[in-house]
C-alpha positions, 0 to 999 in steps of 0.5 A, spaced: 581 532 559 579 535 552 580 528 549 575 525 554 570 531 552 571 530 545 569 522 546 563 524 550 561 529 544 562 523 539 558 518 543 552 523 544 552 525 537 552 517 535 546 516 540 542 522 537 543 519 530 541 512 533 535 515 536 533 519 530 533 513 526 529 508 530 524 514 531 524 514 523 523 507 523 517 507 528 514 513 526 514 515 519 509 509 517 504 512 522 506 519 519 505 517 512 498 514 513 496 520 517 498 525 511 494 520 507 488 520 511 488 528 512 489 528 504 483 524 503 479 527 508 480 534 505 479 531 498 486 533 496 487 528 490 494 531 489 497 530 495 494 523 496 497 522 489 504 523 492 504 518 496 502 513 491 506 509 486 500 509 481 504 504 475 506 499 481 500 499 484 495 498 478 500 493 476 499 489 483 492 490 482 492 487 475 496 481 477 491 480 483 485 480 478 488 476 472 490 471 477 483 471 480 480 470 473 485 464 471 483 461 478 476 461 476 477 459 469 480 452 472 487 455 474 493 457 469 495 449 468 488 448 465 487 451 457 481 455 459 485 458 465 491 460 461 486 462 455 483 467 461 489 469 463 492 471 456 486 474 453 483 477 460 489 480 462 489 486 457 481 487 459 483 487 466 489 492 465 484 497 462 479 496 467 484 497 473 487 504 469 480 506 469 478 505 476 484 506 480 484 513 481 486 518 487 478 518 489 478 511 489 484 511 494 480 517 498 475 512 500 480 507 503 484 512 507 478 517 509 477 517 516 470 518 516 465 513 511 464 517 505 457 517 502 457 513 495 452 517 491 453 512 486 456 516 480 463 512 481 464 505 482 468 502 488 473 498 486 477 497 493 472 495 498 478 495 503 477 501 509 482 502 513 479 506 519 482 510 524 487 505 527 489 500 522 495 495 523 502 496 521 506 491 520 514 493 519 517 488 514 524 491 513 527 498 513 524 499 506 517 496 507 511 496 511 504 493 510 498 496 513 491 493 514 484 494 517 483 491 524 479 485 521 486 483 517 482 482 510 487 485 505 494 489 506 496 495 503 504 494 501 508 501 502 516 501 500 521 506 502 522 512 497 528 516 499 526 518 506 518 517 505 514 511 503 509 510 497 503 505 496 506 500 491 502 494 492 496 490 495 495 483 498 488 481 497 485 475 501 482 469 496 475 467 496 478 460 499 481 464 505 489 464 503 492 471 501 497 471 495 501 477 495 502 481 489 507 487 489 512 491 485 517 486 486 514 480 483 511 484 477 
């Protein structure tokens, strides 16, 4: 009788553990986005910054822009494209470092439209809105996009939480090319 009771307690504990893990898998991305939206709405740059791996995010955007620059110059295989990628890269890096700030991300995550007073450029034209789409790729990655599916923000697991690490922006021709912390 005592042994059956111990088995039942063990099964119940295991079931609670599995349900907790499933709840974390499905609920933590939503919770992270809500926390980021709350920080954006409250103009709390410090809290918003805790959810962003700025070096990885800036590197992903710089890679996107450098590839776009090379493509517009004839592709990396052409001499002009290779030259644009080589010399444009450092310029793109400096521009991205200056433009990708907590305030720029606040515009993406704020639940209400932020009125632009023209004092700051708007480097990210993506606006998630109130109910973005979440695509869970694995236990350690999810992507979030606006309902119009134009671009995706890439989040990676950081301990039991999540950090914004990359972006997948649509190309002019319609195809999107992924750049994130893993490919940089």
